[in-house]
C-alpha positions in Angstrom: 2.4 23.3 3.3 1.2 20.4 5.8 2.3 17.0 6.0 -1.2 15.7 5.7 -2.1 17.9 2.6 1.2 17.0 0.8 0.5 13.5 1.3 -3.2 14.0 0.0 -1.8 16.2 -3.1 0.8 13.6 -3.9 -1.5 10.5 -3.7 -4.1 12.5 -5.9 -1.1 13.1 -8.3 -0.2 9.5 -8.6 -3.7 8.4 -9.1 -3.5 10.5 -12.3 -0.7 8.3 -13.7 -2.6 5.7 -16.2 -0.6 2.9 -14.7 -1.0 3.2 -11.0 -3.2 1.4 -8.9 -3.5 1.7 -4.9 -3.4 -1.8 -3.2 -4.1 -2.5 0.5 -5.9 -2.0 3.5 -8.1 0.8 3.7 -7.0 1.9 0.1 -10.4 2.5 -1.1 -12.5 2.6 2.1 -12.1 4.1 5.6 -10.3 2.4 8.4 -6.8 4.0 9.0 -5.4 7.3 9.2 -3.9 6.8 5.7 -7.4 6.5 4.1 -7.9 10.3 4.6 -4.8 10.9 2.1 -6.7 8.5 -0.4 -10.4 9.6 0.0 -10.3 11.7 -3.1 -8.6 9.2 -5.3 -11.0 7.6 -7.7 -12.2 4.1 -6.7 -11.4 2.5 -9.9 -7.5 3.3 -8.9 -7.9 1.2 -5.7 -8.0 -2.3 -4.9 -9.3 -2.8 -1.3 -7.7 -5.8 0.2 -8.2 -7.9 3.4 -5.7 -8.1 6.1 -3.3 -10.2 4.2 0.0 -8.7 3.8 2.1 -11.5 2.3 -0.6 -12.1 -0.4 -1.0 -8.1 -1.0 3.0 -7.9 -1.6 2.8 -10.9 -4.0 -0.3 -9.5 -6.0 1.5 -6.2 -6.4 4.5 -7.9 -7.7 2.6 -9.7 -10.3 1.0 -6.2 -11.3 4.5 -4.7 -11.7 5.4 -7.4 -13.9 2.5 -6.7 -16.1 3.5 -3.0 -16.5 1.4 -1.3 -13.6 3.0 0.6 -11.1 1.2 -0.7 -7.8 1.3 1.6 -4.6 1.1 -0.9 -2.0 -0.4 0.6 1.2 0.6 -0.7 4.6 -0.7 1.4 7.3 1.8 0.0 10.0 5.4 -1.0 9.7 4.9 -3.7 12.1 2.5 -5.4 9.7 4.6 -5.1 6.8 7.0 -7.2 8.6 4.4 -9.9 7.6 5.0 -9.3 3.9 8.8 -9.2 4.5 9.7 -12.6 3.1 8.1 -11.3 -0.3 9.6 -8.2 -0.3 13.1 -9.3 0.4 13.2 -12.7 -1.4 11.2 -11.7 -4.5 10.8 -7.8 -5.5 14.3 -7.1 -3.9 16.2 -10.2 -5.5 14.4 -10.5 -9.1 16.5 -8.1 -10.8 19.6 -10.1 -9.5 18.1 -13.6 -10.2 17.4 -12.4 -13.9 20.6 -10.7 -14.4 18.6 -7.3 -14.7 16.0 -8.6 -17.1 13.1 -8.4 -14.7 13.0 -5.2 -12.7 9.4 -4.8 -10.9 8.8 -1.2 -9.9 6.6 -1.3 -6.7 6.0 1.8 -4.6 5.5 0.2 -1.1 3.8 3.0 1.2 4.0 2.5 5.0 3.8 4.4 8.1 5.2 4.5 11.5 1.8 4.4 13.4 0.8 7.5 15.3 0.8 7.0 19.1 -0.9 10.5 19.9 -3.7 11.2 20.9 -4.0 7.7 22.2 -1.3 5.0 22.2 -2.6 2.2 20.0 -0.2 -0.5 21.6 3.5 -1.4 20.6 2.3 -3.7 17.9 1.3 -0.4 15.9 4.2 2.1 16.3 7.3 0.4 15.2 9.9 1.9 12.9 12.0 -0.4 11.1 13.7 1.8 8.8 17.3 0.8 9.8 16.4 -2.9 9.6 14.9 -2.5 6.1 18.0 -0.6 4.9 20.1 -3.6 6.3 18.1 -6.1 4.4 17.0 -4.6 1.2 19.5 -4.3 -1.8 17.5 -3.2 -4.8 14.5 -1.6 -2.9 15.2 2.1 -1.9 14.1 2.9 1.7 13.2 6.5 2.1 11.8 8.2 5.0 9.7 11.5 4.7 9.9 13.4 7.9 9.0 16.8 6.5 6.3 18.0 4.1 8.7 19.1 1.4 10.3 15.6 1.1 6.8 14.0 0.3 6.1 14.8 -3.3 9.8 14.3 -4.6 10.1 11.0 -3.0 6.9 9.7 -4.6 7.6 11.4 -7.8 11.2 9.7 -8.0 9.6 6.6 -6.9 7.1 6.6 -9.9 9.3 8.2 -12.6 12.7 6.3 -12.0 14.2 5.0 -15.1 15.9 2.2 -13.6 12.5 0.7 -12.6 13.8 -0.1 -8.8 11.1 -0.4 -6.2 11.2 2.2 -3.3 9.9 1.7 0.2 8.6 5.0 1.3 8.2 5.4 5.1 5.7 8.3 6.5 5.4 9.1 10.2 1.7 8.9 11.3 2.2 11.4 14.3 3.1 14.1 11.5 -0.3 13.6 9.7 -1.7 16.4 12.3 1.5 17.7 13.8 3.4 19.4 10.8 
């Protein structure tokens, strides 16, 4: 099994769940390397968003509060930082603020940008997994570095009974390497 093939298979599996929606940049149209893993997801399961990371996270929170399981697609961790306030102060804290009554389940899909074959610039290749783990209390942070890690991570994020949110970090270099 290859990293890319397993991501693609996993996204198609998620798309078959009746309550999932893929929300983000290149969720429904080409533009980044992540789109290729979503190219066979039905368009009615995707919501293409402009470059507005903070609003995208807020929108996904709203979907989760309405019973959906949104998959928030952020092609680069560097730009997920623009949504960090919403992720850390809203999604991560709602359960505590509501004494466990409000538990939004959002799957946040992000990647460390690939730097091969061409280095895209330092604003595209950051890996902030350690920092995310330090900041986030209720959102699980999971790195998928091997093809066999991918499906179990997304399946757990979708099927978890505690409705916690999960930040899943992919490595864009592995799309073509593993």
